[in-house]
BAGUMI-591582 format. One line per field, with one value per residue (C-alpha): x, y, z. Coordinates in Angstrom, 3 decimals. Layout:
east c(X/...)
north c(Y/...)
up c(Z/...)
This chain:
east c(2.412/3.183/-0.472/-1.589/0.791/-0.477/-4.095/-3.329/-1.751/-4.589/-7.337/-5.402/-5.078/-8.710/-10.044/-8.430/-11.247/-13.613/-11.546/-12.607/-11.187/-12.326/-11.795/-11.155/-14.058/-16.225/-19.308/-22.767/-24.683/-28.046/-29.369/-32.994/-32.799/-35.760/-35.152/-37.631/-39.600/-37.670/-37.994/-37.758/-36.354/-32.737/-31.111/-33.518/-35.299/-38.624/-40.274/-37.551/-38.687/-41.924/-44.776/-47.461/-49.639/-48.648/-51.003/-49.076/-45.913/-45.377/-42.073/-39.153/-37.665/-40.667/-43.202/-45.837/-43.299/-39.828/-37.667/-34.594/-31.562/-28.116/-24.965/-21.848/-18.476/-14.979/-14.645/-13.704/-10.552/-9.917/-11.274/-12.859/-16.441/-17.427/-20.341/-21.683/-21.315/-23.226/-26.006/-26.177/-26.387/-28.999/-31.262/-31.066/-32.273/-34.800/-36.369/-36.697/-38.653/-41.032/-39.131/-40.299/-44.058/-44.057/-41.786/-38.543/-35.310/-33.348/-29.814/-27.669/-23.955/-22.844/-19.179/-17.470/-14.005/-12.487/-12.818/-16.334/-18.383/-20.244/-21.165/-22.511/-24.398/-26.161/-27.131/-28.480/-30.423/-32.279/-33.205/-32.807/-35.154/-32.242/-28.590/-27.861/-24.827/-22.159/-19.262/-16.602/-13.241/-13.905/-17.554/-17.736/-17.446/-21.081/-22.544/-24.006/-25.539/-27.151/-28.603/-29.813/-31.910/-32.984/-31.575/-31.407/-28.203/-27.755/-23.979/-21.756/-18.729/-18.101/-14.707/-14.373/-15.030/-17.548/-19.673/-19.445/-22.922/-24.116/-27.852/-30.177/-27.534/-28.609/-25.799/-26.565/-23.322/-21.262/-18.592/-17.852/-18.473/-18.098/-17.866/-16.525/-13.419/-14.655/-11.668/-11.489/-12.337/-9.922/-6.921/-7.759/-7.658/-4.358/-2.587/-3.990/-4.801/-3.232/0.127/0.266/3.961/3.502/1.620/4.790/6.291/3.666/4.463/2.354/3.055/0.515/-0.068/0.890/-2.473/-4.730/-7.456/-5.330/-3.344/-6.587/-7.305/-3.864/-4.492/-7.774/-6.238/-3.319/-5.613/-7.760/-4.815/-2.993/-6.167/-6.196/-2.674/-0.520/2.839/3.994/7.749/7.567/5.176/5.987/4.449/5.129/4.606/1.088/2.534/4.228/7.725/10.234/12.414/10.973/14.352/14.835/11.411/12.061/15.454/13.919/11.196/13.887/16.281/13.535/12.221/8.659/6.487/3.088/2.577/-0.503/-0.365/-2.793/-2.311/-2.341/-2.030/0.319/2.777/2.364/3.192/6.435/7.354/6.665/8.817/11.760/11.083/10.884/14.061/15.953/14.415/12.587/9.236/6.798/4.311/1.496/0.748/-2.644/-3.008/-6.387/-9.399/-8.340/-6.019/-8.938/-8.859/-7.299/-4.776/-3.051/-2.583/-1.041/1.231/2.392/3.656/6.341/5.540/2.227/3.984/6.322/4.468/1.201/-1.218/-4.606/-7.645/-10.783/-13.862/-15.994/-18.808/-19.007/-19.231/-16.177/-17.012/-14.581/-16.890/-20.241/-21.074/-21.539/-24.089/-26.883/-26.990/-23.333/-23.874/-26.885/-24.802/-22.077/-24.683/-26.190/-22.772/-21.996/-25.211/-25.269/-21.625/-19.347/-16.175/-16.668/-14.559/-16.726/-14.937/-15.983/-17.191/-19.303/-20.873/-21.631/-23.120/-25.388/-26.553/-27.300/-29.421/-31.345/-31.958/-33.231/-35.486/-37.007/-37.609/-39.067/-41.213/-42.832/-44.204/-46.465/-47.718/-47.175/-43.384/-41.965/-38.651/-40.294/-41.704/-38.413/-36.224/-38.753/-38.764/-34.970/-34.559/-36.662/-34.053/-32.186/-30.611/-30.019/-27.993/-28.636/-30.295/-27.119/-24.347/-23.246/-23.456/-26.539/-26.361/-28.404/-29.150/-28.399/-27.728/-24.621/-24.703/-24.706/-21.090/-19.833/-20.429/-19.086/-15.951/-14.415/-10.851/-9.344/-5.733/-3.872/-2.281/-0.686/-4.005/-6.036/-7.864/-9.092/-10.857/-8.346/-8.646/-10.392/-12.860/-16.255/-19.097/-22.077/-22.117/-19.207/-18.630/-17.261/-19.625/-17.976/-16.389/-15.668/-16.790/-14.183/-15.479/-13.028/-11.972/-9.973/-11.412/-12.124/-14.318/-18.015/-20.443/-22.626/-26.214/-29.457/-29.132/-25.915/-28.001/-30.996/-33.125/-34.670/-35.992/-39.526/-38.687/-38.337/-41.511)
north c(-0.927/-4.234/-5.301/-2.000/-2.420/-5.938/-4.744/-1.944/-4.429/-6.892/-4.435/-3.145/-6.687/-7.530/-4.456/-5.436/-7.970/-5.335/-2.243/-0.398/3.088/6.643/9.986/10.566/12.150/11.950/10.522/10.775/8.594/9.263/10.636/11.762/14.235/16.537/17.986/19.429/16.942/15.354/12.499/8.961/7.573/6.471/5.472/3.095/2.332/4.079/5.063/3.631/6.074/7.997/9.178/7.127/7.007/3.978/3.444/1.436/-0.368/-3.622/-5.091/-4.416/-1.091/-0.180/2.348/4.286/7.064/5.477/2.517/1.979/0.707/-0.234/0.667/-1.253/0.441/0.216/3.999/4.321/2.364/3.093/6.683/5.800/7.049/5.773/3.613/6.376/8.828/6.507/6.163/9.930/10.535/7.847/8.697/12.427/11.760/9.031/10.845/14.013/11.942/10.772/7.892/4.331/4.539/7.543/6.088/7.994/6.021/6.558/5.160/4.276/3.784/0.510/1.381/-1.963/-0.364/-3.551/-5.761/-4.857/-6.548/-8.903/-6.143/-3.876/-6.769/-7.426/-3.741/-4.013/-7.144/-5.210/-2.197/-2.462/-3.703/-4.593/-3.842/-1.942/-0.657/-1.344/-3.633/-4.575/-6.203/-8.958/-9.348/-13.080/-12.257/-11.157/-13.446/-16.024/-13.304/-11.763/-15.084/-15.851/-12.663/-13.172/-9.813/-9.345/-7.864/-5.895/-5.357/-2.841/-4.982/-8.607/-9.678/-12.998/-16.364/-17.451/-14.411/-14.503/-15.390/-16.324/-16.773/-13.739/-11.825/-10.149/-8.853/-6.061/-6.473/-9.494/-8.706/-12.048/-15.743/-18.719/-21.431/-19.629/-17.609/-14.124/-12.978/-15.754/-13.487/-10.798/-13.099/-14.904/-11.520/-10.588/-13.879/-14.788/-11.474/-8.406/-9.987/-13.522/-13.942/-13.570/-16.774/-18.774/-16.219/-15.107/-13.952/-13.316/-11.161/-11.560/-9.980/-12.330/-12.729/-15.783/-14.237/-13.137/-16.389/-18.221/-15.722/-16.399/-20.136/-19.674/-17.275/-19.613/-22.622/-20.812/-19.212/-22.507/-24.019/-21.140/-21.845/-19.652/-20.849/-19.292/-18.783/-16.605/-16.646/-14.684/-13.035/-9.630/-8.679/-7.502/-4.475/-3.337/-3.235/-0.449/-1.372/-3.225/-3.565/-7.293/-8.125/-6.037/-7.663/-11.129/-10.255/-9.076/-11.985/-14.544/-12.743/-12.291/-10.813/-10.588/-9.729/-10.344/-8.098/-8.973/-6.298/-2.618/-0.324/1.918/-0.952/-1.698/1.919/1.593/-1.627/-0.103/2.901/0.570/-1.475/1.681/3.002/-0.125/0.140/-3.195/-3.173/-6.041/-6.843/-6.250/-5.643/-6.535/-3.691/-5.215/-2.995/-1.727/0.578/2.011/5.397/8.802/8.312/5.404/7.555/10.309/7.915/5.814/8.933/8.226/4.509/5.179/6.098/3.078/0.110/-1.347/-1.284/-2.914/-3.554/-5.587/-3.707/-6.846/-5.314/-1.948/1.066/3.306/6.733/8.293/7.500/9.136/9.905/6.174/5.748/8.095/6.309/7.105/10.759/10.883/9.342/11.937/14.708/13.350/13.154/16.690/17.846/15.800/14.832/16.992/16.127/12.351/10.112/7.939/4.602/1.294/0.177/3.340/2.624/-0.947/0.345/2.696/-0.188/-2.120/0.779/0.814/-2.934/-2.573/0.359/-1.271/-4.521/-2.750/-0.500/-3.487/-4.565/-1.548/-0.622/-4.138/-4.025/-7.138/-8.937/-11.910/-9.715/-7.822/-10.878/-12.535/-9.444/-9.151/-12.819/-12.263/-9.923/-12.073/-9.272/-6.456/-3.514/-0.824/1.281/1.076/1.118/-2.490/-5.456/-7.700/-9.730/-12.638/-11.570/-14.061/-17.094/-19.073/-21.313/-18.666/-18.040/-14.556/-13.619/-10.083/-8.110/-4.756/-3.544/-0.147/0.917/3.445/6.223/9.590/11.125/8.909/5.583/4.792/1.818/-0.690/-2.237/-5.375/-5.597/-5.128/-6.930/-5.876/-2.140/-1.273/-4.917/-8.086/-10.922/-14.097/-15.207/-18.959/-20.382/-21.823/-23.663/-24.189/-27.756/-26.994/-27.255/-23.760/-22.294/-22.339/-19.504/-19.566/-20.688/-20.416/-24.105/-23.329/-21.409/-23.734/-21.542/-21.679/-19.121/-19.980/-18.355/-14.957/-12.972)
up c(-11.793/-13.526/-13.235/-14.752/-17.728/-18.330/-18.235/-20.684/-23.057/-22.617/-23.421/-26.417/-27.716/-27.053/-28.777/-32.060/-32.503/-33.757/-34.095/-30.963/-30.840/-30.395/-28.773/-25.111/-23.321/-20.237/-21.936/-20.430/-18.029/-19.619/-22.878/-23.107/-25.946/-26.452/-29.901/-32.338/-34.416/-37.256/-39.726/-38.382/-41.641/-41.912/-45.190/-46.880/-43.593/-43.116/-39.828/-37.600/-34.943/-34.594/-32.378/-30.661/-27.566/-25.479/-22.576/-19.996/-18.975/-20.841/-19.548/-17.251/-18.263/-20.419/-19.122/-20.988/-21.461/-21.615/-22.622/-20.450/-22.369/-21.080/-23.032/-22.042/-22.302/-20.807/-21.024/-17.360/-18.224/-21.896/-21.957/-25.306/-25.471/-28.934/-27.729/-25.497/-28.366/-30.707/-28.123/-27.695/-31.446/-32.054/-29.120/-29.867/-33.397/-32.536/-29.601/-31.681/-34.208/-31.472/-29.904/-30.451/-30.903/-28.587/-25.908/-25.359/-25.163/-21.952/-21.918/-18.931/-19.486/-17.916/-17.443/-16.882/-16.547/-18.047/-14.943/-13.687/-16.408/-14.068/-11.597/-14.347/-15.910/-12.614/-12.542/-16.079/-15.161/-12.470/-14.580/-18.340/-21.025/-23.319/-24.045/-27.253/-29.124/-26.528/-25.776/-23.248/-23.843/-21.290/-22.229/-21.460/-17.748/-17.753/-20.404/-18.017/-15.849/-18.932/-20.004/-16.482/-16.446/-20.100/-21.200/-25.006/-26.413/-29.661/-29.395/-31.092/-30.293/-29.326/-28.001/-26.187/-27.794/-25.141/-25.982/-29.772/-31.040/-27.552/-27.028/-26.983/-28.934/-32.178/-34.361/-36.794/-38.724/-39.658/-37.083/-35.439/-36.021/-33.744/-36.417/-39.478/-40.273/-41.073/-43.148/-45.753/-48.683/-47.546/-47.239/-50.463/-52.182/-50.492/-51.255/-54.658/-56.325/-54.733/-53.821/-55.260/-54.525/-50.768/-49.895/-49.247/-46.846/-44.334/-40.823/-37.738/-34.692/-31.930/-28.539/-25.708/-23.973/-23.607/-25.735/-28.675/-28.609/-29.382/-32.130/-33.576/-33.582/-35.451/-37.944/-38.595/-39.091/-41.641/-43.407/-43.859/-45.267/-47.745/-48.949/-46.703/-45.417/-42.155/-41.958/-38.852/-35.897/-32.757/-29.719/-28.255/-24.573/-23.837/-22.056/-25.281/-26.771/-26.204/-29.194/-32.175/-33.899/-33.102/-34.537/-37.653/-38.183/-37.914/-40.430/-42.846/-42.294/-42.837/-45.912/-44.681/-47.432/-45.760/-42.086/-39.941/-36.876/-34.090/-31.503/-30.626/-33.655/-31.663/-31.423/-35.128/-35.975/-33.978/-35.768/-39.170/-38.364/-37.695/-40.859/-42.946/-41.365/-42.430/-45.923/-45.684/-47.419/-47.088/-49.837/-47.376/-43.732/-42.295/-39.826/-38.831/-38.394/-34.985/-36.932/-38.886/-37.185/-37.646/-34.873/-36.630/-39.722/-37.628/-35.700/-38.671/-40.426/-43.020/-43.154/-44.905/-48.158/-47.965/-46.470/-47.802/-44.860/-45.388/-43.207/-43.849/-42.648/-42.812/-44.810/-43.020/-45.327/-44.777/-43.416/-45.915/-48.839/-47.962/-51.594/-52.208/-49.404/-48.383/-45.028/-44.379/-45.253/-42.940/-40.158/-40.659/-40.542/-37.320/-35.666/-36.772/-35.142/-31.932/-31.222/-33.395/-31.466/-31.686/-33.912/-36.162/-35.907/-37.395/-33.968/-33.751/-37.141/-36.097/-32.859/-34.814/-37.003/-33.792/-32.539/-35.808/-35.582/-32.032/-32.875/-35.940/-34.047/-31.015/-33.184/-34.862/-31.477/-31.128/-27.658/-26.280/-26.316/-24.675/-24.881/-26.557/-29.305/-29.633/-30.216/-32.510/-34.710/-34.745/-35.688/-38.812/-40.320/-42.843/-44.914/-42.436/-43.801/-41.213/-43.885/-45.966/-43.346/-43.826/-46.167/-45.809/-42.621/-41.300/-37.730/-34.966/-37.218/-36.253/-39.309/-42.037/-43.081/-44.053/-47.680/-48.132/-47.374/-48.224/-47.904/-47.165/-47.490/-45.364/-47.406/-46.577/-47.669/-45.349/-45.483/-48.985/-50.609/-51.968/-55.427/-54.178/-57.094/-55.407/-57.140/-55.010/-54.449/-52.163/-51.225/-52.689/-51.914/-53.165/-49.906/-49.740/-46.413/-44.069/-41.019/-38.169/-37.445/-34.294/-30.779/-29.461/-26.736/-27.591/-26.840/-23.755/-24.239/-22.313/-21.512/-19.610/-17.066/-17.079/-19.333/-22.790/-25.246/-24.142/-20.785/-22.454/-21.906)
């Protein structure tokens, strides 16, 4: 029982990296939708999917009729089906439009169940053409196996440092960086513009796990470089806290004005309830984007009208503002049609952008679809927006720092855009680059397994 509690806490802490969340549901092992013909355009992308007459197999997992894709998920452990839902919605739409040059997409859910990442990666290595739109909390456990079998990855989520921007990984959205702090613009806005009196009294509460401890170190390094002074820095047990009163009392006694919470949003909601009950209001709380879901709003309750909860979506268009983006409205319509019970989380939107990137790249290869052609096409995308789902992103480039951010605030009426002064559509794109100076784990490379990109065929 103790091991199970620790694992629950660990996965909750890990998933905060990219805001993984979603509905509970069984998911599907395969999706081979056969809908009536429809348009293959999405947002401002034209002919993402469409008909064709491929003549023969061209690579592992690619026949004249089908393309086999693996979708990683921890749904057997977390019961969250957001990546499987995204795959179902995308393939239903794409296959109805004709597939990729006439080839239908067939997905297989690689359910890693938290601890089975390596086993599922070996399965994917034997069968799949590529991995698309998925993620696992302990994703580094299978990174070397993926590189050894030269399997391209278009992830919906990246968690562990050794997998962030690893080789043969093509990120559709600016969701994780190995060398640069991705929240520089957000915290600069919080500390210098939104709440300028809070910089000298910042606190951090972090989940007590090896992964999130490293995250806390990186956050603290970048924040101090940006002018923040930490007057409180504490850990909470990965298995959760029964009574948050001691933490709340310490925050109040020390006079913390801005709180960074790196952990499970359920635990944050409990802490905020105690803070609100003792009538202590912080200037701001960074709920982090794991809290960007309907369940946090329901659980936080009375605290939403008292505390200032913010989250940086990292350049992902919020689903609550479809009028500002035709792509977002189209995504909502597709979910309503193909997965009406699914929760459209930020991770789901990033997964859908990953699917679009894969499909556009694969489609450019014509009948001779190979991994080499696929990754070469993806690497050419230097301003990828997913048709309008996210801010422009340089795909697969480790040395391009983040440029854009956007902030939402939790209110009793729901998540709403904060007053962060966007200057490029729905985003603010004046982020100052901060490159880490500390020594942290590096991502795995092809060289680590004795391979090079020239081995990809």
